[in-house]
GUKOLNU-808279 format. One line per 4 residues: their letters; for each residue x, y, z of C-alpha. Coordinates in nm, 4 decimals, padded with zeros to 6 digits, always signed. Example, Ala and Ser with C-alpha at 12.3 -4.5 7.8 and 13.67 -1.06 7.14 Angstrom:
BEGIN
AS) +01.2300:-00.4500:+00.7800; +01.3670:-00.1060:+00.7140
***
This chain:
BEGIN
MKFA) +02.9713:-06.2209:+10.0540; +03.0616:-05.9323:+09.8218; +03.3282:-05.8970:+09.5587; +03.4955:-05.5833:+09.4250
RVII) +03.5705:-05.5550:+09.0543; +03.8942:-05.3618:+09.0440; +04.0829:-05.1936:+08.7593; +04.4535:-05.2037:+08.8375
DASM) +04.6411:-04.8719:+08.8354; +04.9022:-04.9900:+08.5868; +04.9513:-04.9828:+08.2109; +04.7985:-05.3107:+08.0995
GRGQ) +04.6476:-05.2653:+07.7560; +04.3375:-05.1030:+07.6158; +04.0405:-05.2654:+07.7969; +03.9077:-05.2271:+08.1484
NLFD) +04.1061:-05.5326:+08.2709; +03.8855:-05.5891:+08.5755; +03.9929:-05.8310:+08.8481; +03.7641:-05.9714:+09.1178
YKIP) +03.8638:-05.9458:+09.4861; +03.6785:-06.0556:+09.7966; +03.5760:-05.7703:+10.0287; +03.6517:-05.8606:+10.3944
DDLE) +03.3512:-05.8246:+10.6265; +03.5232:-05.5608:+10.8381; +03.6243:-05.3397:+10.5413; +03.4158:-05.0531:+10.4015
VSVG) +03.4515:-05.0450:+10.0218; +03.2278:-04.8593:+09.7741; +03.2103:-04.8238:+09.3969; +03.4749:-04.5613:+09.3138
SRVS) +03.6949:-04.6463:+09.6140; +04.0711:-04.6429:+09.5744; +04.2006:-04.9690:+09.7196; +04.5196:-05.1629:+09.7790
VPFG) +04.5141:-05.5193:+09.6403; +04.7563:-05.8099:+09.5864; +04.8547:-05.8502:+09.2218; +05.0958:-06.1305:+09.1482
PRVI) +05.3962:-06.0827:+09.3766; +05.3158:-05.7146:+09.4281; +05.0720:-05.5028:+09.6238; +04.9227:-05.2443:+09.3926
EGFV) +04.6585:-04.9719:+09.3843; +04.3352:-04.9948:+09.1939; +03.9868:-04.8463:+09.1613; +03.6645:-05.0315:+09.2409
LDIV) +03.4371:-05.0031:+08.9359; +03.1659:-05.2401:+09.0544; +03.0581:-05.4519:+09.3523; +02.8902:-05.7880:+09.2839
GSTE) +02.7497:-06.0746:+09.4849; +02.9271:-06.3552:+09.3028; +03.2378:-06.4327:+09.0995; +03.3379:-06.7039:+08.8522
LPND) +03.6754:-06.7449:+09.0207; +03.7211:-07.0551:+09.2421; +03.7594:-06.9893:+09.6158; +04.1252:-07.0898:+09.6200
KIKE) +04.2052:-06.8338:+09.3489; +04.0199:-06.5337:+09.4924; +04.2274:-06.2831:+09.6857; +04.1102:-06.0178:+09.9299
VIKS) +04.1161:-05.6395:+09.9116; +04.3891:-05.5376:+10.1566; +04.2558:-05.1945:+10.2491; +04.0683:-04.8892:+10.1314
LDDF) +04.3080:-04.5986:+10.0799; +04.0680:-04.3110:+10.1482; +03.7654:-04.2469:+10.3665; +03.5621:-04.1553:+10.0566
PAIK) +03.5197:-04.3005:+09.7040; +03.7614:-04.0900:+09.4973; +03.6096:-04.1767:+09.1564; +03.2525:-04.0569:+09.1108
TEAI) +02.9777:-04.2504:+08.9327; +02.9807:-04.0199:+08.6300; +03.3536:-04.0762:+08.5749; +03.3065:-04.4532:+08.5812
KITP) +03.0201:-04.4355:+08.3316; +03.1725:-04.1946:+08.0783; +03.5299:-04.3260:+08.0795; +03.4478:-04.6061:+07.8291
QICE) +03.2987:-04.3458:+07.5906; +03.6079:-04.1252:+07.6092; +03.8374:-04.4246:+07.5607; +03.6419:-04.5479:+07.2599
KFKL) +03.6448:-04.2006:+07.1039; +04.0229:-04.1610:+07.1279; +04.1334:-04.5265:+07.1485; +04.2787:-04.4858:+07.4981
RHID) +04.3355:-04.7094:+07.8009; +04.0657:-04.6864:+08.0687; +04.3098:-04.6458:+08.3542; +04.4722:-04.3432:+08.1852
ILRM) +04.1408:-04.1562:+08.1754; +04.0342:-04.2608:+08.5268; +04.3617:-04.1152:+08.6551; +04.2619:-03.7768:+08.5095
FIPS) +03.9687:-03.7510:+08.7503; +04.1887:-03.7477:+09.0611; +04.4895:-03.5350:+09.1644; +04.8341:-03.6920:+09.1430
SLRG) +04.8678:-03.6683:+09.5215; +04.6045:-03.9413:+09.5541; +04.8090:-04.1849:+09.3466; +05.0937:-04.3827:+09.4983
RVRK) +05.0362:-04.2755:+09.8559; +04.7687:-04.1869:+10.1102; +04.7364:-03.8091:+10.1638; +04.5264:-03.6902:+10.4530
RKPK) +04.3074:-03.3856:+10.4113; +04.4817:-03.0734:+10.5392; +04.3789:-02.7106:+10.5716; +04.4612:-02.5061:+10.2639
NKEI) +04.8275:-02.4051:+10.2501; +04.7393:-02.0535:+10.1430; +04.4703:-01.8681:+09.9567; +04.4996:-01.9061:+09.5808
HGLD) +04.4576:-01.5623:+09.4287; +04.3901:-01.4247:+09.0870; +04.4489:-01.0636:+08.9929; +04.2851:-00.8186:+09.2337
IKKK) +03.9691:-00.7113:+09.0442; +03.7354:-00.4664:+09.2144; +03.3862:-00.5837:+09.1915; +03.1710:-00.3849:+08.9489
DISL) +02.8002:-00.3871:+08.8700; +02.7861:-00.4329:+08.4944; +02.4676:-00.4117:+08.2903; +02.4456:-00.6379:+07.9907
TPAQ) +02.4108:-00.4843:+07.6469; +02.0989:-00.5916:+07.4531; +02.3198:-00.8207:+07.2418; +02.4771:-00.9830:+07.5486
DKVV) +02.1382:-01.0213:+07.7164; +01.9964:-01.1966:+07.4102; +02.2887:-01.4408:+07.4044; +02.2537:-01.5193:+07.7771
KTIC) +01.8783:-01.5819:+07.7484; +01.9252:-01.8045:+07.4427; +02.1799:-02.0235:+07.6206; +01.9890:-02.0443:+07.9483
SAKG) +01.6615:-02.1370:+07.7785; +01.8239:-02.4414:+07.6171; +01.9316:-02.7768:+07.7525; +02.1971:-03.0121:+07.6200
EVFV) +02.2983:-02.7863:+07.3276; +02.6373:-02.6874:+07.1877; +02.6671:-02.3129:+07.1218; +02.9396:-02.1326:+06.9284
LHGV) +02.9751:-01.7778:+07.0627; +03.1517:-01.5815:+06.7893; +03.2371:-01.2505:+06.9526; +03.4962:-00.9937:+06.8451
TGSG) +03.7746:-00.9163:+07.0920; +03.6404:-00.6891:+07.3648; +03.2756:-00.7785:+07.2963; +03.2154:-00.8903:+07.6535
KTEV) +03.2204:-01.2677:+07.6180; +03.3474:-01.3096:+07.9757; +03.0482:-01.1185:+08.1118; +02.8195:-01.3501:+07.9138
YMNV) +02.9941:-01.6538:+08.0611; +02.9552:-01.5226:+08.4158; +02.5862:-01.4405:+08.3701; +02.5116:-01.7852:+08.2279
IERE) +02.7000:-01.9523:+08.5140; +02.5263:-01.7308:+08.7713; +02.1867:-01.8479:+08.6439; +02.2952:-02.2125:+08.6507
LAQG) +02.4133:-02.1777:+09.0113; +02.0770:-02.0245:+09.1019; +01.9197:-02.3498:+08.9735; +02.1447:-02.5554:+09.2019
RTAI) +02.3799:-02.6626:+08.9243; +02.7573:-02.6317:+08.8781; +02.9889:-02.5097:+08.6007; +03.3297:-02.5565:+08.4403
MLVP) +03.5095:-02.2567:+08.2865; +03.8102:-02.3442:+08.0688; +04.0842:-02.1129:+07.9415; +04.3670:-02.2154:+07.7066
EIGL) +04.6618:-02.1839:+07.9405; +04.7859:-02.0744:+08.2807; +04.8516:-01.7251:+08.1437; +04.4787:-01.6439:+08.1362
TPQM) +04.3868:-01.8019:+08.4670; +04.4760:-01.5178:+08.7107; +04.2712:-01.2563:+08.5251; +03.9743:-01.4876:+08.4728
LGNF) +03.9989:-01.6093:+08.8315; +04.0043:-01.2511:+08.9564; +03.6842:-01.1698:+08.7677; +03.5108:-01.4845:+08.8886
RARF) +03.6262:-01.4459:+09.2500; +03.4924:-01.0891:+09.2529; +03.1528:-01.2235:+09.1395; +03.1294:-01.5644:+09.3042
GDKV) +03.3721:-01.5583:+09.5974; +03.4669:-01.8963:+09.7468; +03.2359:-02.0857:+09.5124; +03.5265:-02.0773:+09.2662
AIIH) +03.8103:-02.3308:+09.2614; +04.1089:-02.3294:+09.0300; +04.2786:-02.6270:+08.8645; +04.5957:-02.6003:+08.6570
SGLT) +04.9524:-02.7257:+08.6410; +05.0976:-02.4141:+08.8046; +04.9624:-02.5083:+09.1485; +05.1656:-02.6946:+09.4078
VGER) +05.0663:-03.0540:+09.4791; +04.8981:-02.9455:+09.8017; +04.7102:-02.6556:+09.6422; +04.5870:-02.8756:+09.3591
YDEW) +04.4560:-03.1364:+09.6025; +04.2811:-02.8727:+09.8145; +04.1041:-02.7189:+09.5172; +04.0091:-03.0637:+09.3848
YRLF) +03.8681:-03.1598:+09.7255; +03.6579:-02.8417:+09.7459; +03.5018:-02.9299:+09.4100; +03.4645:-03.2961:+09.5042
TGEA) +03.2722:-03.2181:+09.8236; +03.0572:-02.9465:+09.6672; +03.2114:-02.6673:+09.8732; +03.3077:-02.5026:+09.5413
KIAI) +03.0627:-02.4931:+09.2521; +03.2734:-02.3506:+08.9679; +03.5948:-02.5018:+08.8337; +03.8268:-02.2668:+08.6431
GARS) +04.1390:-02.3874:+08.4721; +04.3189:-02.5045:+08.1633; +04.2691:-02.8341:+07.9765; +04.2870:-03.0715:+08.2754
AIFA) +04.0012:-02.8872:+08.4501; +03.7602:-03.0618:+08.2122; +03.7941:-03.3579:+08.4529; +03.6934:-03.1509:+08.7595
PLDN) +03.4961:-03.3722:+09.0064; +03.1688:-03.1768:+08.9920; +02.8168:-03.3169:+09.0073; +02.5049:-03.1828:+08.8352
IGVI) +02.6905:-02.9736:+08.5779; +02.4736:-02.7085:+08.4118; +02.7208:-02.5532:+08.1681; +03.0759:-02.5975:+08.0421
VIDE) +03.2425:-02.2963:+07.8805; +03.5530:-02.3286:+07.6627; +03.6983:-01.9818:+07.6057; +03.9318:-01.9192:+07.3094
EHDT) +03.8029:-02.2512:+07.1800; +04.0250:-02.2365:+06.8718; +04.3411:-02.2717:+07.0799; +04.5563:-02.5782:+07.0105
SYFS) +04.6320:-02.6272:+07.3817; +04.2900:-02.7919:+07.4138; +04.4423:-03.0902:+07.2312; +04.6546:-03.3090:+07.4571
ESNP) +04.9709:-03.4137:+07.2748; +05.0961:-03.6458:+07.5480; +04.9392:-03.9563:+07.6964; +04.6436:-03.9650:+07.7252
RFHT) +04.5853:-03.7910:+07.3912; +04.2388:-03.6342:+07.3798; +04.0485:-03.3305:+07.2534; +03.8964:-03.1270:+07.5363
HEVA) +03.5906:-03.0322:+07.3292; +03.4938:-03.3958:+07.2836; +03.5346:-03.4780:+07.6532; +03.3226:-03.1713:+07.7315
KIRC) +03.0484:-03.2920:+07.4960; +03.0427:-03.6317:+07.6650; +03.0155:-03.4747:+08.0129; +02.7464:-03.2317:+07.8953
KFWG) +02.5434:-03.5151:+07.7466; +02.5611:-03.7065:+08.0763; +02.4238:-03.4097:+08.2759; +02.2007:-03.2529:+08.0094
ANLV) +02.4251:-02.9447:+08.0232; +02.4998:-02.6791:+07.7618; +02.8448:-02.6403:+07.6076; +02.9572:-02.2899:+07.5056
LGSA) +03.2532:-02.2571:+07.2656; +03.3657:-01.8942:+07.2603; +03.6168:-01.7211:+07.0316; +03.6785:-01.4178:+06.8141
TPSV) +03.8287:-01.6617:+06.5623; +03.6571:-02.0014:+06.5952; +03.8411:-02.2948:+06.4433; +03.7295:-02.3809:+06.0897
ETFY) +03.6029:-02.7186:+06.2090; +03.3940:-02.5620:+06.4864; +03.2480:-02.2860:+06.2678; +03.1666:-02.5402:+05.9955
RAQS) +02.9550:-02.7324:+06.2455; +02.7820:-02.4082:+06.3446; +02.7127:-02.3216:+05.9796; +02.5871:-02.6749:+05.9201
GIYK) +02.3390:-02.6561:+06.2085; +02.5157:-02.9188:+06.4204; +02.6030:-02.6450:+06.6703; +02.4028:-02.3264:+06.7342
LLTL) +02.5689:-01.9982:+06.6352; +02.5520:-01.6863:+06.8538; +02.7207:-01.3588:+06.7586; +02.8579:-01.0500:+06.9366
DKRV) +02.9869:-00.8330:+06.6513; +03.0619:-00.5115:+06.8432; +03.2821:-00.4197:+07.1343; +03.0971:-00.3336:+07.4550
CCDV) +02.9853:+00.0256:+07.5062; +03.2144:+00.2341:+07.7239; +03.0664:+00.5837:+07.7511; +02.7461:+00.7437:+07.8820
DGNC) +02.6184:+00.8057:+07.5302; +02.6288:+00.4341:+07.4511; +02.9092:+00.4573:+07.1965; +03.0879:+00.1271:+07.1430
AKMP) +03.4655:+00.1028:+07.1586; +03.6103:+00.0769:+06.8081; +03.8236:-00.2059:+06.6820; +04.1913:-00.1071:+06.6449
TVEV) +04.3093:+00.0157:+06.3066; +04.5646:-00.2141:+06.1426; +04.8550:-00.0786:+05.9377; +05.0393:-00.3347:+05.7233
VDMA) +05.4079:-00.2450:+05.6713; +05.6148:-00.3972:+05.3891; +05.9526:-00.4829:+05.5458; +06.1061:-00.5357:+05.2010
EELR) +06.0269:-00.1716:+05.1265; +06.1851:-00.0735:+05.4591; +06.5012:-00.2629:+05.3597; +06.5148:-00.0877:+05.0231
AGNN) +06.4919:+00.2414:+05.2125; +06.8014:+00.1464:+05.4131; +06.6366:+00.0060:+05.7284; +06.7635:-00.3460:+05.8015
GIFS) +06.6645:-00.3444:+06.1688; +06.3987:-00.5394:+06.3577; +06.1500:-00.2520:+06.3663; +05.9992:-00.0512:+06.0846
NVFL) +06.0281:+00.3261:+06.0972; +05.6485:+00.3371:+06.1020; +05.6324:+00.1347:+06.4213; +05.9113:+00.3269:+06.5946
ARLE) +05.7339:+00.6562:+06.5254; +05.4039:+00.5182:+06.6551; +05.5775:+00.3762:+06.9623; +05.7454:+00.7052:+07.0486
QTLV) +05.4116:+00.8858:+07.0214; +05.2424:+00.6258:+07.2432; +05.5035:+00.6610:+07.5174; +05.4861:+01.0416:+07.5076
QKKQ) +05.1102:+01.0128:+07.5655; +05.1807:+00.8017:+07.8787; +05.0144:+00.4979:+07.7196; +05.1399:+00.1411:+07.6862
AIVF) +05.2449:-00.0785:+07.3951; +05.2706:-00.4500:+07.3264; +05.5302:-00.6026:+07.0951; +05.4477:-00.9536:+06.9767
LNRR) +05.6985:-01.2074:+06.8468; +05.6252:-01.5772:+06.8669; +05.9873:-01.6793:+06.9190; +06.1598:-01.6725:+07.2572
GFSS) +06.5317:-01.6451:+07.3264; +06.7836:-01.4085:+07.1632; +06.8024:-01.5838:+06.8260; +06.6710:-01.9099:+06.6885
YIMC) +07.0136:-02.0464:+06.5927; +07.3880:-01.9794:+06.5624; +07.5499:-02.0464:+06.2233; +07.9049:-02.0168:+06.0930
RGCG) +07.9268:-01.7865:+05.7896; +08.2410:-01.9675:+05.6763; +08.1391:-02.3345:+05.6616; +07.7656:-02.3364:+05.7340
WVAR) +07.7944:-02.5200:+06.0676; +07.4841:-02.4795:+06.2868; +07.4738:-02.5482:+06.6613; +07.2337:-02.8416:+06.6944
CEHC) +07.1051:-03.0408:+06.9907; +07.2951:-03.3668:+07.0470; +06.9711:-03.5422:+07.1464; +06.7123:-03.3900:+06.9089
DVSM) +06.7006:-03.3038:+06.5391; +06.6690:-02.9289:+06.6015; +06.8960:-02.6275:+06.6212; +06.9816:-02.4871:+06.9628
VFHK) +06.8356:-02.1476:+07.0582; +07.0795:-01.8826:+07.1825; +06.9880:-01.7106:+07.5121; +07.2109:-01.4076:+07.5650
DDKM) +07.1446:-01.3429:+07.9366; +07.3295:-01.6551:+08.0485; +07.5234:-01.7065:+07.7208; +07.3664:-02.0504:+07.6795
LKCH) +07.2421:-02.2602:+07.3907; +06.9165:-02.4314:+07.4866; +06.7033:-02.6997:+07.3251; +06.3352:-02.6136:+07.3608
YCDS) +06.2390:-02.9807:+07.3269; +06.4592:-03.1769:+07.5694; +06.5895:-02.8755:+07.7675; +06.9555:-02.9622:+07.7044
RFTA) +07.1880:-02.6655:+07.7743; +07.5386:-02.5850:+07.6575; +07.7686:-02.2860:+07.6891; +07.7532:-02.0890:+07.3654
PSVC) +08.0771:-02.1241:+07.1631; +08.2825:-01.8228:+07.0578; +08.4244:-02.0076:+06.7560; +08.2782:-02.2467:+06.4992
QGCK) +08.2887:-02.6089:+06.6131; +08.3474:-02.7165:+06.2531; +08.6125:-02.4907:+06.0953; +08.7105:-02.2981:+06.4115
GTQL) +08.6227:-01.9712:+06.2380; +08.4991:-01.6676:+06.4325; +08.2376:-01.5373:+06.1852; +07.9296:-01.6599:+06.3709
KFGA) +07.5876:-01.5413:+06.2544; +07.2837:-01.5152:+06.4791; +06.9620:-01.6388:+06.3192; +06.6011:-01.5234:+06.3451
TGTQ) +06.5281:-01.2733:+06.6203; +06.3782:-01.3821:+06.9520; +06.1998:-01.1921:+07.2312; +06.5214:-01.1444:+07.4284
KVVE) +06.6844:-00.9564:+07.1396; +06.3697:-00.7469:+07.0859; +06.3792:-00.6371:+07.4504; +06.7486:-00.5469:+07.4223
ELQE) +06.6949:-00.3304:+07.1145; +06.3929:-00.1542:+07.2639; +06.5893:-00.0725:+07.5774; +06.8667:+00.0750:+07.3607
KFPN) +06.6216:+00.2896:+07.1637; +06.4108:+00.3930:+07.4646; +06.6529:+00.3897:+07.7624; +06.4103:+00.5644:+07.9991
TKVF) +06.1236:+00.3243:+07.9296; +06.0444:+00.0123:+08.1313; +06.0358:-00.2925:+07.9006; +05.8744:-00.6134:+08.0296
RMDA) +05.9164:-00.9594:+07.8790; +05.6537:-01.2355:+07.8883; +05.7511:-01.5781:+07.7554; +05.8248:-01.9298:+07.8774
DTIK) +06.1744:-01.8265:+07.9894; +06.0560:-01.5471:+08.2195; +05.7251:-01.6967:+08.3382; +05.7993:-02.0146:+08.5334
NKDD) +05.4966:-02.0221:+08.7658; +05.1783:-01.8364:+08.8613; +05.3639:-01.6019:+09.0964; +05.5925:-01.4832:+08.8145
LLSL) +05.2877:-01.4208:+08.5997; +05.0920:-01.2335:+08.8658; +05.3931:-01.0183:+08.9459; +05.4571:-00.9273:+08.5808
LGEF) +05.0926:-00.8547:+08.4947; +05.0474:-00.6474:+08.8081; +05.3626:-00.4420:+08.7539; +05.2982:-00.3815:+08.3835
TKTP) +04.9383:-00.2716:+08.4449; +05.0480:+00.0004:+08.6894; +05.3514:+00.1249:+08.4903; +05.2564:+00.4053:+08.2460
SSIL) +05.4627:+00.4580:+07.9297; +05.5827:+00.0966:+07.9328; +05.6267:-00.1811:+07.6771; +05.5413:-00.5513:+07.7072
VGTQ) +05.7273:-00.7892:+07.4753; +05.5981:-01.1427:+07.4526; +05.5033:-01.4576:+07.2694; +05.1542:-01.5954:+07.2107
MLAK) +05.0848:-01.6236:+07.5838; +05.0164:-01.2480:+07.5874; +04.7787:-01.2678:+07.2895; +04.4936:-01.4502:+07.4571
GHHF) +04.2212:-01.2872:+07.6602; +04.4242:-01.0366:+07.8629; +04.2679:-00.6966:+07.9291; +04.5187:-00.4107:+07.9443
PDVT) +04.3227:-00.0815:+07.9760; +04.6106:+00.1502:+07.8774; +04.7522:-00.0424:+07.5834; +04.6875:+00.1595:+07.2668
LVGI) +04.9578:+00.0199:+07.0351; +05.0471:-00.3313:+06.9242; +05.3470:-00.4135:+06.7082; +05.3628:-00.7513:+06.5353
VDAD) +05.7309:-00.7958:+06.4535; +05.7431:-01.1031:+06.2282; +05.3909:-01.1750:+06.1113; +05.5151:-01.4265:+05.8493
NSLH) +05.6641:-01.6649:+06.1045; +05.3479:-01.8754:+06.1487; +05.2798:-01.8835:+05.7717; +05.6007:-02.0745:+05.6990
FSDF) +05.4950:-02.4001:+05.8643; +05.4144:-02.6853:+05.6272; +05.0747:-02.7358:+05.7868; +04.7317:-02.7026:+05.6277
RATE) +04.6262:-02.4957:+05.9306; +04.9066:-02.2374:+05.8869; +04.6868:-01.9610:+05.7394; +04.4132:-02.0264:+05.9953
RTFS) +04.6597:-01.9945:+06.2826; +04.8111:-01.6809:+06.1316; +04.4706:-01.5138:+06.0957; +04.3800:-01.6161:+06.4496
IMTQ) +04.6984:-01.4930:+06.6181; +04.6922:-01.1623:+06.4266; +04.3312:-01.1008:+06.5343; +04.3926:-01.2040:+06.8939
VAGR) +04.7050:-00.9899:+06.9336; +04.5360:-00.6904:+06.7752; +04.2513:-00.7324:+07.0210; +04.4795:-00.6531:+07.3165
CGRE) +04.4759:-00.2804:+07.2410; +04.2152:-00.0047:+07.2385; +03.9836:-00.1878:+07.4778; +03.8813:+00.1251:+07.6695
KDVG) +03.8119:+00.4803:+07.5423; +04.1300:+00.5283:+07.3393; +04.1299:+00.3876:+06.9872; +04.3983:+00.1249:+06.9385
HVVL) +04.6458:+00.0943:+06.6527; +04.8259:-00.2132:+06.5227; +05.1432:-00.2159:+06.3106; +05.1791:-00.5487:+06.1306
QTHM) +05.5278:-00.6023:+05.9832; +05.5520:-00.8510:+05.6951; +05.7529:-00.9422:+05.3862; +05.4279:-01.0586:+05.2185
PNHY) +05.1997:-00.7520:+05.2411; +04.9708:-00.8722:+04.9613; +04.8877:-01.2075:+05.1206; +04.5107:-01.2381:+05.1604
VYRL) +04.5392:-01.3455:+05.5244; +04.6744:-01.0020:+05.6242; +04.4163:-00.8125:+05.4206; +04.1328:-01.0022:+05.5861
AANY) +04.2887:-00.9872:+05.9344; +04.3363:-00.6097:+05.8994; +03.9614:-00.5774:+05.8380; +03.8661:-00.8346:+06.1057
DYLR) +03.6792:-01.0157:+05.8308; +03.6494:-01.3617:+05.9812; +03.3524:-01.4630:+05.7648; +03.5338:-01.4014:+05.4351
FYDK) +03.8424:-01.5751:+05.5697; +03.6308:-01.8733:+05.6760; +03.4607:-01.8958:+05.3354; +03.7953:-01.8950:+05.1557
EVNM) +03.9505:-02.1472:+05.3926; +03.6599:-02.3927:+05.4055; +03.6255:-02.3941:+05.0253; +03.9963:-02.4722:+04.9883
RAVT) +03.9693:-02.7579:+05.2359; +03.6698:-02.9028:+05.0561; +03.8718:-02.9159:+04.7337; +04.1919:-03.0496:+04.8939
KYPP) +04.0135:-03.3033:+05.1180; +04.1166:-03.1719:+05.4591; +03.9178:-03.1368:+05.7857; +03.6321:-03.0711:+05.8475
FTMI) +03.5524:-03.2870:+05.5420; +03.8027:-03.5569:+05.6310; +03.9610:-03.7017:+05.9408; +04.3370:-03.7162:+05.9868
VRVL) +04.4962:-03.9941:+06.1900; +04.8640:-04.0045:+06.2771; +05.0308:-04.3218:+06.4005; +05.3437:-04.2019:+06.5805
VTGE) +05.6113:-04.4620:+06.6574; +05.9075:-04.3722:+06.8792; +06.1987:-04.5693:+07.0183; +06.5761:-04.5970:+07.0520
RDDK) +06.6258:-04.8348:+06.7554; +06.5812:-04.6731:+06.4147; +06.5750:-05.0109:+06.2353; +06.3096:-05.1578:+06.4663
IKDA) +06.0794:-04.8600:+06.4043; +06.1163:-04.8936:+06.0274; +06.0320:-05.2651:+06.0461; +05.7210:-05.1888:+06.2540
LKTI) +05.6058:-04.9233:+06.0066; +05.6450:-05.1622:+05.7123; +05.4314:-05.4249:+05.8853; +05.1569:-05.1790:+05.9819
MAEL) +05.1556:-05.0134:+05.6390; +05.1228:-05.3483:+05.4614; +04.7947:-05.4166:+05.6436; +04.6615:-05.0637:+05.6059
RTRQ) +04.7195:-05.0800:+05.2296; +04.4695:-05.3663:+05.2034; +04.2092:-05.0857:+05.2226; +04.4002:-04.8305:+05.0158
KDFF) +04.0837:-04.7263:+04.8293; +03.9242:-04.6066:+05.1557; +04.2001:-04.3498:+05.2152; +04.2353:-04.0116:+05.0457
YLGA) +04.5970:-04.0246:+05.1593; +04.8130:-04.2925:+05.3222; +05.1879:-04.2557:+05.3727; +05.4742:-04.3452:+05.6087
MKSP) +05.7670:-04.1132:+05.6739; +06.0170:-03.9837:+05.9252; +05.8625:-03.7184:+06.1501; +05.9640:-03.3573:+06.0770
LGRI) +06.1315:-03.3722:+06.4189; +06.2994:-03.7043:+06.3548; +06.4596:-03.7377:+06.6976; +06.3717:-03.5955:+07.0385
DDKF) +06.5567:-03.6790:+07.3583; +06.7527:-03.9587:+07.1855; +06.4378:-04.1296:+07.0577; +06.3768:-04.1706:+06.6852
RYQI) +06.0338:-04.0702:+06.5547; +05.8480:-04.2022:+06.2501; +05.4865:-04.1605:+06.1531; +05.2081:-04.2905:+05.9350
LCRF) +04.9666:-04.0242:+05.8147; +04.6262:-04.1059:+05.6734; +04.3196:-03.9128:+05.5663; +03.9722:-04.0533:+05.5054
DVQN) +03.6142:-03.9333:+05.4673; +03.4716:-03.8087:+05.7964; +03.1526:-04.0034:+05.7184; +03.3524:-04.3249:+05.7657
ETEM) +03.5005:-04.2163:+06.1001; +03.3803:-04.5042:+06.3205; +03.4644:-04.7847:+06.0782; +03.8035:-04.6512:+05.9702
LSFI) +03.9197:-04.5631:+06.3222; +03.8346:-04.9150:+06.4392; +04.0222:-05.0637:+06.1427; +04.3360:-04.8532:+06.1995
DDVV) +04.3289:-04.9122:+06.5747; +04.2941:-05.2882:+06.5260; +04.5872:-05.3023:+06.2820; +04.8111:-05.0968:+06.5112
SRNK) +04.7127:-05.2920:+06.8251; +04.7904:-05.6286:+06.6662; +05.1244:-05.5142:+06.5271; +05.2483:-05.3048:+06.8172
PKNL) +05.6123:-05.4056:+06.8724; +05.7744:-05.4448:+07.2119; +06.0146:-05.1771:+07.3360; +05.8570:-04.9164:+07.1077
SVFL) +05.5963:-04.6536:+07.1916; +05.3049:-04.6318:+06.9486; +05.0457:-04.3545:+06.9714; +04.7279:-04.3034:+06.7738
EINP) +04.6508:-03.9328:+06.7285; +04.3113:-03.8310:+06.5930; +04.3052:-03.4974:+06.4071; +04.6389:-03.3900:+06.5631
QSLS) +04.7024:-03.0160:+06.5802; +05.0741:-03.0582:+06.5159; +05.2428:-03.3009:+06.2809; +05.5967:-03.2159:+06.3922
***
């Protein structure tokens, strides 16, 4: 007689919570099988994590597995073995991580395998035979000669990092191994997929949230069965069901989207390291602007540093494409000269010249909508969301106020809701307003817009990228989704409208993010034979971050930043933990925080900082939000995390949600 040890697919606390069930003689059940079992008065799904020959339960208490839900074990051996490590690292529930290894269509119902609904395309890239530069070749050989290492590939924009990735993966496939290629968000997937499909054909599968349920299952199944050998996608693709992994590549590794800010909360890099260790695979972290924490580990010898410091050669004489020149424009000086518009005269002149030359331009502004708020000049009233502690964003196309947190929508008022006055002021400029002004100034020019309001799915993205690429003398206005990894051959000008926006956040990473986004946006132009030019508009022209970004001087920026963090006790020298408590009762949350804080203070001396407060966004979707922030020496990571987790677990109140976030990328 055999017994299945089953983890129930329900939220039941931190541990594995295994329950023993008898396996009927006529039922085929394997480790990893998804099964239906009786659980109290209900019938519920679960995953078989082990099969044993005996159980401590008495015969009259043991229940039987009802049925197996698939004709294959959906959870692979690796997933079962590494899930406890991931859960221990991030203090997560086992079932939440196991769920990540299967598509949602396999949960809650039985879905039979069907032929693919349609081919999943990237951009149409013509296949080219590309010879590696000596620098690229050296990097590829270094990676492929190693095993189980973590490499940081620091390569300037346009240095050919993608070609390095593809060559490394090609060599791994030749050895019978598989690969995972991660990009920060759906916006990069079509272009990357196009390049990989041109090289590897049907060996490539794509995984991201923009696919339909059926498409996602089909791609998952191709990886699961070994039909596809390469998984490409955003954060969730780190859980792709591949065996015998040879390399995992994380492109634009500095990007904050690699941190999951919803349950389960995890850092993709750490999951990748755990998977690489299991298979003896290499991990490649690539970026023109590596995160300070990542580069610190490379400088410390924990990771191995590889460098591509020049753009790839693009002519027969072997001359390398030059980095774009960066012109910093003082907008305060523009105002004194009588220009109170969105654009500097410098940028408008450059833009007109670019369009006359039949080239393209990009205008970057990391704020969507028409304006960030509506305010009454008379009484100071601001249109705010009824469900969240944020101002509503005005969208002119449909004359709506929208909350970018809970998606509430209201018709924009024509009079103040406080004093009934008509002197309404529109706040900080958004992408929609930028597009409108550009169309007024250049009426014969096609202006495209790329942000979360215009790009709803992969088809929208493919359509926009395709149309922009083939439209000479055009302008693309967008938020940070256009800054990452895209290759636009005819873009020779980039305008950064409000460079100071990202500096104004009360976050110790504000300067790092500003340097990164400036460098990444600048890197979108001048990628072919024409030299690119960047106009960076700021009210703080003397700030060191702009001086260093204008010279692409990452090393000096890193030195300045890491020294400041050493003095102020911030990562990578410390670890930050946020305990986020949310719920509908403000008083209940405050009581819970007092109880938790009282216990944490018993080890006050072990913290560099320990404090409780209302979250900067104190209410979202009618739920109040409070947080405890703490910082401690990274050398004490294991002990302190266990202590904090134990205190929170024992004092977790009912009817409140409590999340432990380790080194969160956002404290809002």
